N, C-alpha and C positions, 0 to 999 in steps of 0.2 A: 301815846299811840301804840297800838297792838302790832308788834313786829311780825307775829305769825300771820295776821291778816294781810299785812303788807307783802309778805313773802308770796303768799298764794295769789294775791291780786297782781303782783308783778309778773309771775309766771303765766297767769291767765292772759294778761295783756300781751306778753311776748308771743305766746302760742296763738292768740287771736290775730296778731299782726301777720304771722306767717300764714294762717288759715285764710285771712282776708285777701292775701296775695294770689290765691288760687283762682285762675280765670274760669275753670269749669265749675259751674254752680253745683252740679250733682256731686262731683268729687269733693268739693269744699263742704257741702252739707253732710255727706257721708262721714267725713273725718270729724266734723264738729260733733256729730252724734256719737261716733265711736270713741274719740278721745275723752269727751266729757262723761260718757257712760262708763268707760273703764275707770276713770278717775273717781267717780262716785262709788262704784262697786269696790274699788280698792280701799277707799276710806271706810266703807261699811265693814269690809272684811278685816281691816286693820283694827278697827274699834272692837269688833267681835273677838279678835285674837289677842287683845291687850297690847297692840302696837301703836305707834304714832300715826294717826290717821292723816296728818298733814304730809308726812314724807311719802306715804302710800299714794295720796292724792296727786302729788307732784309727779311721782313716777308714772302714774296712770295717764296724766295729762301729756306727758312728754314721751311716752314709750314708743310711739311710731312717728315721731316728729320728722325724721329724715324722709319718710314717704311723702311728706307734703311738698317737698321740692324735688325729690327723685323717685317718682312713683314706680319706675321700672326696675329699681334696685332692691327688690324685696330680700334677696339672698343675703345682703350685707346690712339690712336695715337695723338690726339689733346693735351692731357695733357702731354704726354711724349715728343712730339715735342716742346712744349712751354718750357719745362724744359731744354731740350738739347740746344735750342736757347738761353735761359737765361744763361746757363753755358758758352757757347761759347762767348756771348757778354760780360759777366762779366770778363771772362778770358782775353780778348784782351784789356780791359780797355779803349775803345775809344767811348763807348756809355754811356750817362747819365742814371741814374736810371729811369727817366721819359721815355726816349726813349726805354729802355729795357721793361718797363711795357707796352708801346704802342704795341710793337712787340709781346710780350707774349700774350696780350689780343687778338690781331688779330688771332694769331695761335690757341689759346684756343677755340675761337668761330667760326672758319672758316667753320665748317660743319653745323652750326645752320642756314641754309639758309631760313627757314621760319620765323625766329625771327629777329627783328631789334634791335640793341643795341645802347647805347649812343655813342660809339666810331665810328667815321667815318672810321678809319683804319680797324676796324673789318669788316665793310661793303665793303670796297675796296678789302680786301682779299677774302671775300666770293664771290664777283663778279668776281674777277680775276680767282678764282678757277673754276668758271663756264665757263668763256669765253675761257679759254685754251682748254678744251676738245671740246667745240663747234667748234672752228676754226681748231683744230688739228685732232680730232678723227672722221672726216667726213667719213661715215655717221653714225658712232656709236653714239647712242643717250644718252651718259652719262649725258648730261645736262637736260634731260627730267624732272626729279623731280623739276627742278628750272626754268621751262618754264616762269612763270610770271616775275621772277627776270631777266631772260635773255631778255625778251621782253622789260622790262624797261631800261636795259642797252643799248640795241641796239638803242632804241629811244633816250636816252641821248647822245649817240655817233653819232647820225644822220646816222646810218647805215641801209639802206632800204632793210633788208633781212626778208623774211617771213619764220617763223620757223614752221608753220602749227602746 
């Protein structure tokens, strides 16, 4: 049995269970799209940068998890989401302490888009959280505050898009 596949499947199931508990269909759909989009972009960026795409994917899938149950607490969502992710990862006992710390750090810092940290995973999650609305929320400019970071990513990925 492939433990890595099981780890991701377990995290998907736990995340989907929380998502499926959201009564508001539009809110639930928005978060399905956002969390899975960020997870996929995080895996892509991690692969591009020589990092573990599974850890990046899990961080992406859980980075806003607290907003699923506390949508009005955006100001504290990084701290709360990192704690919820740690609880889930610790509970399933398939991630090492180091892996959990990598994921927690990425979640904790994912809104600090103007700061660069020591962790490459932190940067991957920040970048994925910008790419997802850029490619999904067209033409809604959710990515505008991160224009410089976005331009850098598009260049890195050799995507010839002008964002004006």
